[in-house]
C-alpha positions in Angstrom: 80.2 237.4 87.0 79.5 241.1 87.0 82.1 243.8 87.9 80.2 244.7 91.1 80.1 241.1 92.2 83.8 240.7 91.5 84.6 243.9 93.5 82.4 242.7 96.4 84.2 239.3 96.5 87.6 240.9 96.4 86.7 243.2 99.3 85.3 240.2 101.3 88.5 238.2 100.6 90.6 241.1 101.8 88.6 241.4 105.1 88.6 237.7 105.6 92.4 237.7 105.0 92.9 240.5 107.5 90.8 238.7 110.1 92.7 235.5 109.6 96.0 237.4 109.9 94.9 239.0 113.1 93.8 235.6 114.5 97.0 233.9 113.4 99.1 236.7 114.9 97.3 236.3 118.2 97.8 232.5 118.3 101.5 232.9 117.4 102.2 235.7 119.8 104.8 233.6 121.8 106.7 233.2 118.5 106.4 236.9 117.7 107.7 237.7 121.2 110.6 235.2 120.7 111.4 236.7 117.4 111.6 240.2 118.8 113.7 239.0 121.7 116.1 237.5 119.1 116.2 240.8 117.4 117.1 242.6 120.7 119.8 240.0 121.5 121.1 240.2 118.0 121.3 244.0 118.5 123.6 243.4 121.5 125.8 241.1 119.4 125.9 243.6 116.6 126.9 246.4 119.0 129.7 244.2 120.3 130.9 243.4 116.8 130.9 247.1 115.9 133.0 247.8 119.0 135.5 245.1 118.1 135.6 246.3 114.5 136.4 249.9 115.6 139.0 248.8 118.1 140.8 246.3 115.9 140.1 247.6 112.3 139.3 244.1 111.2 136.5 243.1 108.8 133.0 242.7 110.2 132.9 238.9 109.8 136.0 238.4 112.0 134.9 241.1 114.4 131.5 239.4 114.8 133.1 236.0 115.4 135.5 237.5 118.0 132.7 239.4 119.7 130.4 236.4 119.8 133.2 234.2 121.2 134.0 236.8 123.9 130.3 237.2 125.0 129.7 233.4 125.2 133.1 232.9 127.0 132.3 235.7 129.5 128.9 234.2 130.2 130.4 230.7 130.7 133.2 232.0 132.9 130.7 234.0 135.0 128.6 230.9 135.5 131.6 228.8 136.3 133.1 231.2 138.8 130.1 232.7 140.4 127.2 230.5 139.4 127.1 228.2 142.4 127.9 230.9 144.9 125.2 233.2 143.4 122.7 230.3 143.4 123.3 229.8 147.1 123.0 233.5 147.7 119.8 233.8 145.7 118.4 230.8 147.6 119.2 232.6 150.9 117.7 235.8 149.5 114.5 233.9 148.5 114.3 232.4 152.1 114.8 235.8 153.6 112.2 237.4 151.3 109.7 234.8 152.4 110.6 235.4 156.1 110.3 239.2 155.5 106.9 238.8 153.9 105.8 236.7 156.9 107.0 239.4 159.3 105.2 242.1 157.2 102.0 240.1 157.3 102.4 239.6 161.1 102.8 243.3 161.5 99.7 244.0 159.4 97.8 241.4 161.4 98.0 243.5 164.6 95.1 245.7 163.3 91.6 244.7 162.2 92.1 246.2 158.8 95.4 244.5 158.4 94.0 241.1 159.3 91.3 241.5 156.6 93.9 242.6 154.1 96.3 239.7 154.9 93.4 237.1 154.8 92.2 238.4 151.5 95.6 238.7 149.8 97.7 235.9 148.4 101.4 235.5 149.2 103.6 237.7 147.0 106.7 235.5 147.4 104.8 232.3 146.8 103.0 233.6 143.8 106.3 234.9 142.3 107.9 231.5 142.9 105.0 229.6 141.3 105.1 231.9 138.3 108.9 231.5 137.9 108.6 227.7 138.3 105.7 227.5 135.8 107.6 229.6 133.2 111.1 228.5 134.0 111.4 225.6 131.5 109.7 227.6 128.8 112.0 230.6 129.3 115.0 228.3 129.2 113.9 226.7 126.0 113.0 230.1 124.5 116.4 231.6 125.6 118.3 228.9 123.7 116.2 229.4 120.6 116.5 233.1 121.0 120.3 232.9 121.3 120.7 230.8 118.2 118.4 233.0 116.2 120.1 236.2 117.4 123.5 234.9 116.3 122.1 234.1 112.8 120.5 237.6 112.6 123.6 239.4 113.8 125.9 237.4 111.5 124.0 238.3 108.3 121.8 241.3 109.0 121.6 242.5 105.4 120.3 239.2 104.0 117.5 239.1 106.7 116.8 242.8 106.0 116.4 242.2 102.2 114.5 239.0 102.8 111.9 240.8 104.9 111.7 243.6 102.3 110.8 241.0 99.6 107.2 240.9 101.0 106.7 244.4 99.8 106.3 245.5 96.1 109.2 247.3 94.5 109.3 251.1 94.5 107.9 253.3 97.2 106.5 250.6 99.7 109.8 248.6 99.6 112.0 251.7 100.1 109.8 253.0 102.9 110.0 249.6 104.6 113.7 249.5 104.3 114.1 253.0 105.7 111.8 252.1 108.6 113.8 249.0 109.3 117.0 250.9 109.3 115.5 253.6 111.6 114.2 251.0 114.0 117.5 249.2 114.1 119.4 252.4 115.0 116.8 253.4 117.6 116.9 249.9 119.2 120.7 250.1 119.4 120.5 253.5 121.1 117.9 252.1 123.5 120.0 249.1 124.4 123.1 251.3 125.0 121.0 253.6 127.2 119.5 250.8 129.2 122.9 249.2 129.7 124.2 252.4 131.2 121.2 252.7 133.5 121.4 249.0 134.5 125.1 249.1 135.4 124.6 252.4 137.3 121.7 251.1 139.4 123.2 247.7 140.0 126.6 249.1 141.2 125.0 251.8 143.4 122.5 249.4 144.9 125.2 246.8 145.7 127.3 249.5 147.4 124.3 250.9 149.3 123.1 247.5 150.7 126.7 246.6 151.6 127.1 249.9 153.6 123.7 249.2 155.4 124.9 245.7 156.3 122.3 243.6 154.5 123.3 240.0 153.7 123.9 238.9 150.1 124.5 242.4 148.6 125.6 241.1 145.1 122.3 239.2 144.3 120.3 242.2 145.6 122.3 244.5 143.4 121.9 242.2 140.4 118.2 242.1 140.9 118.1 246.0 141.1 120.2 246.3 137.9 118.3 243.7 135.9 114.9 245.1 136.8 116.1 248.5 135.6 115.5 247.0 132.1 111.8 247.6 132.7 111.4 251.3 132.3 109.7 253.3 135.2 108.3 250.1 136.9 111.6 248.2 137.3 113.1 250.4 140.1 110.1 249.8 142.3 110.1 246.1 141.6 113.8 245.8 142.3 113.6 247.4 145.7 111.0 245.0 147.1 113.4 242.0 147.7 115.9 244.3 149.5 113.1 245.8 151.7 111.8 242.3 152.6 115.4 241.1 153.4 115.8 244.2 155.6 112.8 243.1 157.7 114.7 239.9 158.7 118.0 241.4 159.9 116.7 243.2 163.0 113.7 243.6 165.2 113.7 247.3 164.6 112.6 249.2 161.5 115.9 251.0 161.1 117.3 248.7 158.4 114.1 248.9 156.4 114.1 252.7 156.6 117.8 252.9 155.7 117.2 250.5 152.7 114.2 252.5 151.5 116.2 255.8 151.8 119.2 254.2 150.0 117.1 252.9 147.1 115.3 256.2 146.9 118.6 257.9 146.7 119.9 255.5 144.0 116.8 256.1 141.8 117.0 259.8 142.4 120.5 259.7 141.0 119.3 257.5 138.1 116.2 259.7 137.4 117.7 263.2 137.7 121.4 262.7 136.9 122.0 259.7 134.7 118.6 259.4 133.1 118.5 262.8 131.5 122.0 262.3 130.1 121.0 258.9 128.7 117.8 260.5 127.1 119.9 263.3 125.7 122.5 261.0 124.1 120.3 258.0 123.3 116.6 257.5 122.9 113.9 259.4 124.7 110.2 258.5 124.5 107.2 260.0 126.3 106.8 258.3 129.8 103.0 257.8 129.4 103.5 256.1 126.1 106.1 253.9 127.5 103.9 252.9 130.5 101.0 252.1 128.2 103.3 250.0 126.0 104.5 248.0 129.0 101.0 247.5 130.2 99.9 246.4 126.7 102.8 244.0 126.5 101.8 242.4 129.8 98.2 242.0 128.6 99.2 240.4 125.3 102.4 238.4 126.2 102.3 238.0 130.0 105.5 238.4 132.1 107.9 238.3 129.2 105.9 241.2 127.6 106.7 243.3 130.6 110.4 242.8 130.1 110.3 243.4 126.3 107.5 246.0 126.4 109.9 248.9 126.5 111.9 248.1 123.4 108.8 247.0 121.5 107.2 250.4 122.3 110.3 252.1 121.1 110.4 250.1 117.9 106.6 250.7 117.2 107.0 254.4 118.0 109.9 254.8 115.5 108.1 252.7 112.8 104.9 254.7 113.0 106.8 257.9 113.0 108.7 257.0 109.9 106.1 255.1 107.9 102.7 256.4 108.9 103.4 260.0 110.1 106.3 260.3 107.6 108.3 262.2 110.3 112.1 261.7 110.7 113.5 259.9 113.7 116.4 262.3 114.4 119.0 259.9 115.7 118.1 257.3 113.1 118.1 259.8 110.2 121.6 261.0 111.1 122.9 257.4 111.2 121.2 256.4 107.9 122.4 259.5 106.0 125.9 258.8 107.3 
C-alpha cells in the first residue's frame, strides 16, 4: 500500500469515526443530559460538604457524609410534613388554573378574532398536564439515577476527574483538559450559588405578594415562581402564568389579575435590578443573548429537561471554550485554581 493510500485511508477513518461519534452522541443525548444533571446535583452536594467542612473543621469525607445525610433528611422531612398538604394545594392550583384558562378563553370568545384564536389554539393547561404525565415516570426514574450518580461524583471528585483526563494524552492536552475541568467546576458552583439566591428571593417575595393580594394557595404559587427562576430570563414569565390564571377565578372583576400582574412585575424588577446585578457581580455573569440561545438549543436537542438545564450547560460550554479554544482566563475560576 502506498503512502498516499495509507494517508487517504487514515483521513477517511477519522471522518467516519467523527460521524459515528456525532451519531452516537445524538442517540445517547438523554444519557448525556442525565450525566450533566448528575454533575449539577453533585455540585450542590459538594457545596454543602464545603460548608460543613468550613463550619466544623472536619475532614472532607466526614463533612460530605454529614452534608449528604442532612440534605436527604431535610428532603424526607419536607415531604413527610408538607408533602400531602402541598399535593392537595397543587391539585387545587391545577384546578383553578384550568378554570382560569376557561375564563380567559370565554373572554376571548366575545370577539370574532378571539373566537378564531381560541378555536385554533390548543389548551395550555391540558397540554402542560399531558406533557408532565408523559414525562413523569421517566423524570422520576432519571431523578433516582441522577441522585445516586451525584453522590458518587461528589464523594470522590478527584478520581472521576483523573479518570476523565485519562482519555487525553499526557502533556499539554491533558493539562489543558484538567484546567478546563477545574474552571468549569468553579464556574458551575458560582452559577448554582447565584441561582439559589435568586430562587429563594423570588419564591419568598412571590409568596408574600400573593398572600397580601388574597390569592388561595400562596405557598405552591411561590414555590412555582421560585423553581421556575432556575430557567434564566424565561422562568419569571413562566412562573407568573399560574398565579395570573388563579387570579381569574377568585373574582368577577379584573382587579385581582391586575394586582397579581403588578406584584409579579415588582418582584421581578427587584430581582432584575437589585438582586440580579449583585449576583452577577459576585457570582457568574454571561451575555443574555448567549444564555437565551443556549436555552433554546437545549430545548431543541433535549426537550423540556433541556430548558431546565440549558442555563448551566451554556455556562459550562462558555467557560470550556474560553479556557481551551480561546485560551482566555475565566477570572473567577482562575482565582480559585491559583488559590
